[in-house]
FIGUTI-618813 format. One record per atom (N, C-alpha, C, O): residue number from 1; x, y, z. Coordinates in nm, 3 decimals, always signed. Last residue first. Layout:
N
NUM;X;Y;Z $
...
// end
This chain:
112
112;+8.556;+4.800;+4.482 $
112;+8.490;+4.672;+4.454 $
112;+8.572;+4.582;+4.365 $
112;+8.529;+4.471;+4.333 $
111;+8.666;+5.047;+4.508 $
111;+8.710;+4.944;+4.601 $
111;+8.646;+4.807;+4.576 $
111;+8.679;+4.710;+4.644 $
110;+8.540;+5.195;+4.312 $
110;+8.686;+5.188;+4.309 $
110;+8.737;+5.075;+4.400 $
110;+8.840;+5.015;+4.371 $
109;+8.275;+5.177;+4.391 $
109;+8.316;+5.119;+4.261 $
109;+8.466;+5.102;+4.254 $
109;+8.516;+5.005;+4.197 $
108;+8.286;+5.320;+4.631 $
108;+8.247;+5.178;+4.631 $
108;+8.289;+5.110;+4.502 $
108;+8.334;+4.996;+4.504 $
107;+8.356;+5.572;+4.536 $
107;+8.447;+5.503;+4.627 $
107;+8.416;+5.354;+4.629 $
107;+8.507;+5.270;+4.628 $
106;+8.129;+5.635;+4.387 $
106;+8.259;+5.626;+4.318 $
106;+8.360;+5.551;+4.405 $
106;+8.442;+5.475;+4.353 $
105;+7.940;+5.637;+4.595 $
105;+7.926;+5.544;+4.483 $
105;+8.058;+5.526;+4.409 $
105;+8.095;+5.414;+4.373 $
104;+8.043;+5.847;+4.755 $
104;+8.033;+5.711;+4.808 $
104;+8.021;+5.608;+4.696 $
104;+8.085;+5.503;+4.702 $
103;+8.019;+6.066;+4.576 $
103;+8.150;+6.028;+4.631 $
103;+8.149;+5.885;+4.683 $
103;+8.243;+5.809;+4.658 $
102;+7.741;+6.066;+4.538 $
102;+7.830;+6.040;+4.424 $
102;+7.967;+5.997;+4.473 $
102;+8.026;+5.904;+4.418 $
101;+7.660;+6.127;+4.802 $
101;+7.617;+6.003;+4.736 $
101;+7.708;+5.968;+4.619 $
101;+7.747;+5.852;+4.604 $
100;+7.774;+6.382;+4.841 $
100;+7.814;+6.269;+4.926 $
100;+7.778;+6.136;+4.861 $
100;+7.857;+6.041;+4.865 $
99;+7.632;+6.523;+4.645 $
99;+7.778;+6.518;+4.642 $
99;+7.829;+6.398;+4.721 $
99;+7.915;+6.323;+4.675 $
98;+7.374;+6.501;+4.743 $
98;+7.409;+6.434;+4.617 $
98;+7.559;+6.423;+4.599 $
98;+7.608;+6.325;+4.544 $
97;+7.408;+6.659;+4.974 $
97;+7.367;+6.519;+4.985 $
97;+7.401;+6.441;+4.858 $
97;+7.451;+6.329;+4.864 $
96;+7.474;+6.906;+4.859 $
96;+7.568;+6.839;+4.947 $
96;+7.534;+6.691;+4.961 $
96;+7.624;+6.607;+4.959 $
95;+7.236;+6.963;+4.723 $
95;+7.361;+6.946;+4.646 $
95;+7.464;+6.874;+4.730 $
95;+7.536;+6.788;+4.678 $
94;+7.071;+6.983;+4.949 $
94;+7.043;+6.882;+4.846 $
94;+7.167;+6.857;+4.762 $
94;+7.199;+6.742;+4.731 $
93;+7.187;+7.199;+5.085 $
93;+7.184;+7.067;+5.149 $
93;+7.154;+6.956;+5.048 $
93;+7.208;+6.846;+5.061 $
92;+7.150;+7.408;+4.900 $
92;+7.284;+7.370;+4.943 $
92;+7.284;+7.229;+5.001 $
92;+7.371;+7.148;+4.968 $
91;+6.873;+7.427;+4.890 $
91;+6.947;+7.389;+4.769 $
91;+7.086;+7.338;+4.806 $
91;+7.133;+7.238;+4.752 $
90;+6.832;+7.506;+5.162 $
90;+6.767;+7.388;+5.104 $
90;+6.843;+7.337;+4.983 $
90;+6.874;+7.218;+4.974 $
89;+6.977;+7.748;+5.186 $
89;+7.019;+7.629;+5.261 $
89;+6.957;+7.502;+5.205 $
89;+7.024;+7.398;+5.200 $
88;+6.919;+7.991;+5.084 $
88;+6.969;+7.891;+4.990 $
88;+7.005;+7.759;+5.058 $
88;+7.058;+7.669;+4.994 $
87;+6.852;+8.145;+5.299 $
87;+6.749;+8.119;+5.199 $
87;+6.790;+8.008;+5.103 $
87;+6.705;+7.938;+5.048 $
86;+7.096;+8.171;+5.433 $
86;+6.988;+8.094;+5.494 $
86;+6.882;+8.055;+5.393 $
86;+6.827;+7.945;+5.400 $
85;+7.327;+8.310;+5.361 $
85;+7.273;+8.209;+5.269 $
85;+7.168;+8.119;+5.333 $
85;+7.153;+8.004;+5.293 $
84;+7.397;+8.490;+5.558 $
84;+7.380;+8.537;+5.421 $
84;+7.311;+8.436;+5.331 $
84;+7.244;+8.473;+5.235 $
83;+7.436;+8.345;+5.786 $
83;+7.318;+8.432;+5.781 $
83;+7.293;+8.483;+5.640 $
83;+7.179;+8.515;+5.606 $
82;+7.683;+8.225;+5.769 $
82;+7.565;+8.148;+5.727 $
82;+7.438;+8.231;+5.721 $
82;+7.342;+8.191;+5.657 $
81;+7.943;+8.427;+5.631 $
81;+7.856;+8.387;+5.743 $
81;+7.729;+8.319;+5.692 $
81;+7.676;+8.352;+5.586 $
80;+8.175;+8.277;+5.399 $
80;+8.081;+8.383;+5.437 $
80;+7.994;+8.335;+5.551 $
80;+7.972;+8.215;+5.567 $
79;+8.326;+8.057;+5.342 $
79;+8.397;+8.181;+5.371 $
79;+8.305;+8.296;+5.413 $
79;+8.353;+8.400;+5.457 $
78;+8.164;+7.849;+5.268 $
78;+8.230;+7.841;+5.398 $
78;+8.295;+7.973;+5.439 $
78;+8.316;+7.998;+5.558 $
77;+8.094;+7.910;+5.009 $
77;+7.993;+7.927;+5.112 $
77;+8.054;+7.920;+5.252 $
77;+8.000;+7.979;+5.345 $
76;+8.332;+7.847;+4.875 $
76;+8.283;+7.985;+4.875 $
76;+8.181;+8.008;+4.986 $
76;+8.182;+8.113;+5.051 $
75;+8.346;+7.568;+4.921 $
75;+8.453;+7.657;+4.967 $
75;+8.405;+7.802;+4.976 $
75;+8.434;+7.871;+5.074 $
74;+8.113;+7.482;+4.793 $
74;+8.128;+7.461;+4.937 $
74;+8.236;+7.552;+4.994 $
74;+8.220;+7.607;+5.103 $
73;+8.174;+7.549;+4.527 $
73;+8.063;+7.613;+4.596 $
73;+8.078;+7.601;+4.747 $
73;+8.059;+7.698;+4.820 $
72;+8.386;+7.377;+4.476 $
72;+8.407;+7.522;+4.467 $
72;+8.296;+7.597;+4.539 $
72;+8.322;+7.698;+4.606 $
71;+8.252;+7.133;+4.503 $
71;+8.360;+7.167;+4.596 $
71;+8.390;+7.317;+4.594 $
71;+8.417;+7.376;+4.698 $
70;+8.081;+7.146;+4.282 $
70;+8.024;+7.146;+4.417 $
70;+8.131;+7.182;+4.520 $
70;+8.102;+7.254;+4.615 $
69;+8.262;+7.125;+4.071 $
69;+8.185;+7.249;+4.087 $
69;+8.126;+7.257;+4.228 $
69;+8.121;+7.366;+4.287 $
68;+8.355;+6.860;+4.117 $
68;+8.448;+6.974;+4.113 $
68;+8.374;+7.105;+4.138 $
68;+8.419;+7.187;+4.218 $
67;+8.121;+6.708;+4.098 $
67;+8.199;+6.708;+4.221 $
67;+8.292;+6.830;+4.228 $
67;+8.304;+6.894;+4.333 $
66;+8.047;+6.762;+3.830 $
66;+7.958;+6.797;+3.941 $
66;+8.035;+6.806;+4.071 $
66;+8.018;+6.901;+4.147 $
65;+8.264;+6.647;+3.697 $
65;+8.239;+6.790;+3.684 $
65;+8.150;+6.839;+3.797 $
65;+8.175;+6.945;+3.855 $
64;+8.222;+6.381;+3.772 $
64;+8.347;+6.449;+3.809 $
64;+8.329;+6.600;+3.801 $
64;+8.376;+6.673;+3.889 $
63;+7.972;+6.333;+3.656 $
63;+7.988;+6.324;+3.800 $
63;+8.113;+6.397;+3.847 $
63;+8.111;+6.466;+3.948 $
62;+8.032;+6.354;+3.387 $
62;+7.941;+6.451;+3.446 $
62;+7.952;+6.450;+3.599 $
62;+7.941;+6.555;+3.663 $
61;+8.194;+6.126;+3.363 $
61;+8.251;+6.259;+3.338 $
61;+8.162;+6.368;+3.399 $
61;+8.213;+6.464;+3.457 $
60;+8.010;+5.923;+3.412 $
60;+8.126;+5.939;+3.501 $
60;+8.187;+6.078;+3.485 $
60;+8.228;+6.140;+3.583 $
59;+7.676;+6.055;+3.371 $
59;+7.790;+5.974;+3.329 $
59;+7.905;+6.000;+3.426 $
59;+7.897;+6.089;+3.511 $
58;+7.377;+6.050;+3.568 $
58;+7.498;+6.117;+3.519 $
58;+7.601;+6.016;+3.473 $
58;+7.613;+5.907;+3.529 $
57;+7.151;+5.960;+3.686 $
57;+7.163;+5.935;+3.542 $
57;+7.288;+5.999;+3.483 $
57;+7.304;+6.003;+3.361 $
56;+7.155;+6.048;+3.941 $
56;+7.173;+5.904;+3.920 $
56;+7.188;+5.869;+3.773 $
56;+7.234;+5.760;+3.740 $
55;+7.098;+6.319;+3.932 $
55;+7.237;+6.276;+3.951 $
55;+7.258;+6.128;+3.928 $
55;+7.370;+6.086;+3.897 $
54;+6.889;+6.492;+3.880 $
54;+6.905;+6.374;+3.796 $
54;+7.043;+6.312;+3.812 $
54;+7.099;+6.258;+3.717 $
53;+6.913;+6.698;+4.051 $
53;+6.788;+6.624;+4.056 $
53;+6.796;+6.495;+3.973 $
53;+6.719;+6.402;+3.995 $
52;+7.141;+6.836;+3.993 $
52;+7.151;+6.728;+4.092 $
52;+7.022;+6.648;+4.104 $
52;+7.023;+6.539;+4.162 $
51;+7.071;+7.040;+3.822 $
51;+7.144;+6.926;+3.767 $
51;+7.144;+6.808;+3.863 $
51;+7.146;+6.693;+3.820 $
50;+6.957;+7.220;+3.997 $
50;+6.875;+7.165;+3.888 $
50;+6.939;+7.039;+3.832 $
50;+6.870;+6.943;+3.798 $
49;+7.186;+7.264;+4.152 $
49;+7.062;+7.216;+4.214 $
49;+6.972;+7.153;+4.109 $
49;+6.917;+7.045;+4.130 $
48;+7.363;+7.375;+3.972 $
48;+7.391;+7.242;+4.027 $
48;+7.268;+7.181;+4.092 $
48;+7.248;+7.059;+4.088 $
47;+7.236;+7.623;+3.930 $
47;+7.256;+7.530;+3.819 $
47;+7.280;+7.388;+3.869 $
47;+7.224;+7.292;+3.816 $
46;+7.246;+7.733;+4.187 $
46;+7.118;+7.715;+4.121 $
46;+7.128;+7.614;+4.006 $
46;+7.040;+7.531;+3.987 $
45;+7.523;+7.744;+4.225 $
45;+7.442;+7.657;+4.310 $
45;+7.306;+7.631;+4.246 $
45;+7.256;+7.518;+4.250 $
44;+7.604;+7.946;+4.058 $
44;+7.638;+7.809;+4.021 $
44;+7.556;+7.710;+4.102 $
44;+7.522;+7.602;+4.052 $
43;+7.514;+8.162;+4.208 $
43;+7.460;+8.139;+4.073 $
43;+7.487;+7.997;+4.028 $
43;+7.401;+7.934;+3.967 $
42;+7.674;+8.129;+4.431 $
42;+7.530;+8.124;+4.447 $
42;+7.461;+8.101;+4.312 $
42;+7.362;+8.029;+4.303 $
41;+7.925;+8.175;+4.331 $
41;+7.891;+8.039;+4.374 $
41;+7.740;+8.023;+4.391 $
41;+7.686;+7.915;+4.368 $
40;+7.911;+8.451;+4.290 $
40;+7.928;+8.362;+4.175 $
40;+7.889;+8.219;+4.211 $
40;+7.827;+8.149;+4.131 $
39;+7.884;+8.530;+4.559 $
39;+7.781;+8.566;+4.461 $
39;+7.790;+8.475;+4.339 $
39;+7.688;+8.427;+4.290 $
38;+8.125;+8.432;+4.664 $
38;+7.997;+8.381;+4.714 $
38;+7.885;+8.411;+4.615 $
38;+7.799;+8.326;+4.591 $
37;+8.308;+8.591;+4.533 $
37;+8.307;+8.448;+4.501 $
37;+8.180;+8.381;+4.552 $
37;+8.132;+8.286;+4.492 $
36;+8.242;+8.832;+4.662 $
36;+8.220;+8.819;+4.517 $
36;+8.219;+8.672;+4.477 $
36;+8.138;+8.632;+4.394 $
35;+8.321;+8.773;+4.921 $
35;+8.181;+8.805;+4.895 $
35;+8.150;+8.788;+4.747 $
35;+8.045;+8.736;+4.710 $
34;+8.594;+8.739;+4.886 $
34;+8.514;+8.626;+4.933 $
34;+8.366;+8.650;+4.905 $
34;+8.293;+8.557;+4.870 $
33;+8.661;+9.001;+4.809 $
33;+8.685;+8.891;+4.717 $
33;+8.602;+8.768;+4.757 $
33;+8.546;+8.701;+4.671 $
32;+8.605;+9.144;+5.038 $
32;+8.525;+9.171;+4.919 $
32;+8.541;+9.056;+4.819 $
32;+8.445;+9.018;+4.752 $
31;+8.591;+8.951;+5.338 $
31;+8.667;+9.020;+5.236 $
31;+8.578;+9.040;+5.115 $
31;+8.484;+8.963;+5.092 $
30;+8.390;+9.009;+5.633 $
30;+8.429;+8.936;+5.513 $
30;+8.524;+9.020;+5.428 $
30;+8.535;+9.142;+5.444 $
29;+8.250;+9.127;+5.843 $
29;+8.361;+9.036;+5.871 $
29;+8.408;+8.956;+5.752 $
29;+8.460;+8.845;+5.768 $
28;+8.076;+9.326;+5.816 $
28;+8.016;+9.195;+5.832 $
28;+8.123;+9.087;+5.854 $
28;+8.090;+8.971;+5.881 $
27;+8.243;+9.533;+5.759 $
27;+8.183;+9.529;+5.892 $
27;+8.117;+9.396;+5.921 $
27;+8.104;+9.356;+6.036 $
26;+8.296;+9.473;+5.488 $
26;+8.404;+9.464;+5.587 $
26;+8.348;+9.455;+5.729 $
26;+8.399;+9.379;+5.812 $
25;+8.044;+9.529;+5.381 $
25;+8.101;+9.394;+5.367 $
25;+8.211;+9.374;+5.471 $
25;+8.217;+9.269;+5.534 $
24;+8.024;+9.801;+5.440 $
24;+7.927;+9.707;+5.496 $
24;+7.979;+9.564;+5.490 $
24;+7.961;+9.486;+5.584 $
23;+8.236;+9.899;+5.283 $
23;+8.238;+9.916;+5.428 $
23;+8.143;+9.817;+5.495 $
23;+8.178;+9.757;+5.596 $
22;+8.141;+9.843;+5.027 $
22;+8.263;+9.777;+5.074 $
22;+8.273;+9.786;+5.226 $
22;+8.313;+9.689;+5.291 $
21;+7.921;+10.018;+5.027 $
21;+7.901;+9.873;+5.011 $
21;+8.023;+9.796;+5.062 $
21;+8.009;+9.695;+5.131 $
20;+8.050;+10.265;+5.052 $
20;+7.957;+10.221;+5.155 $
20;+7.933;+10.070;+5.148 $
20;+7.927;+10.003;+5.251 $
19;+8.193;+10.271;+4.811 $
19;+8.264;+10.272;+4.939 $
19;+8.176;+10.224;+5.053 $
19;+8.222;+10.151;+5.141 $
18;+7.978;+10.282;+4.634 $
18;+8.070;+10.167;+4.630 $
18;+8.147;+10.158;+4.762 $
18;+8.164;+10.049;+4.817 $
17;+7.872;+10.530;+4.708 $
17;+7.791;+10.408;+4.721 $
17;+7.877;+10.282;+4.719 $
17;+7.853;+10.188;+4.794 $
16;+8.085;+10.702;+4.644 $
16;+8.038;+10.692;+4.783 $
16;+7.956;+10.565;+4.804 $
16;+7.970;+10.500;+4.907 $
15;+8.100;+10.668;+4.369 $
15;+8.214;+10.628;+4.452 $
15;+8.172;+10.613;+4.598 $
15;+8.217;+10.522;+4.667 $
14;+7.849;+10.779;+4.302 $
14;+7.881;+10.639;+4.269 $
14;+7.996;+10.588;+4.355 $
14;+7.990;+10.477;+4.408 $
13;+7.880;+11.044;+4.389 $
13;+7.775;+10.959;+4.447 $
13;+7.806;+10.812;+4.422 $
13;+7.790;+10.730;+4.512 $
12;+8.089;+11.128;+4.220 $
12;+8.108;+11.130;+4.364 $
12;+8.005;+11.040;+4.434 $
12;+8.039;+10.968;+4.528 $
11;+7.960;+11.110;+3.974 $
11;+8.078;+11.028;+4.000 $
11;+8.105;+11.018;+4.150 $
11;+8.140;+10.912;+4.201 $
10;+7.766;+11.308;+4.011 $
10;+7.726;+11.168;+3.989 $
10;+7.842;+11.073;+4.016 $
10;+7.823;+10.966;+4.076 $
9;+7.934;+11.536;+4.034 $
9;+7.846;+11.497;+4.144 $
9;+7.804;+11.351;+4.131 $
9;+7.805;+11.277;+4.230 $
8;+8.051;+11.538;+3.779 $
8;+8.135;+11.527;+3.897 $
8;+8.053;+11.481;+4.017 $
8;+8.098;+11.395;+4.093 $
7;+7.820;+11.576;+3.622 $
7;+7.901;+11.455;+3.606 $
7;+7.990;+11.431;+3.727 $
7;+8.003;+11.318;+3.774 $
6;+7.751;+11.833;+3.716 $
6;+7.657;+11.720;+3.732 $
6;+7.732;+11.588;+3.720 $
6;+7.709;+11.496;+3.799 $
5;+7.971;+11.982;+3.635 $
5;+7.938;+11.972;+3.776 $
5;+7.845;+11.854;+3.804 $
5;+7.860;+11.784;+3.904 $
4;+7.946;+11.954;+3.357 $
4;+8.066;+11.904;+3.425 $
4;+8.042;+11.888;+3.574 $
4;+8.089;+11.791;+3.634 $
3;+7.710;+12.088;+3.314 $
3;+7.716;+11.945;+3.283 $
3;+7.837;+11.882;+3.353 $
3;+7.829;+11.770;+3.402 $
2;+7.788;+12.347;+3.369 $
2;+7.692;+12.282;+3.458 $
2;+7.694;+12.131;+3.437 $
2;+7.681;+12.055;+3.533 $
1;+7.951;+12.395;+3.152 $
1;+8.009;+12.396;+3.283 $
1;+7.917;+12.325;+3.383 $
1;+7.964;+12.253;+3.471 $
// end
């Protein structure tokens, strides 16, 4: 019987912590779905940052994949306040710069 009370108490604590986290996200002016996509995009940003260091050696297919993934990251980062990703701004700006360079190079090749 005591074990049942302990399990009930632990379940109540877990639900309260999840509710508190959701409340904090809502008070910050975001949707939980947008926050979750930001977390996933933040992980992808690290991968793209490492990949973007060699963007001039990418094949056409790799460039397309890079552009597609970068657009998803930009969308996710636009949905959350910039105060959340101040630490990642350096990586974000480098990926954005490489995104622009690849877009310009592809546009120049298409119009040449």
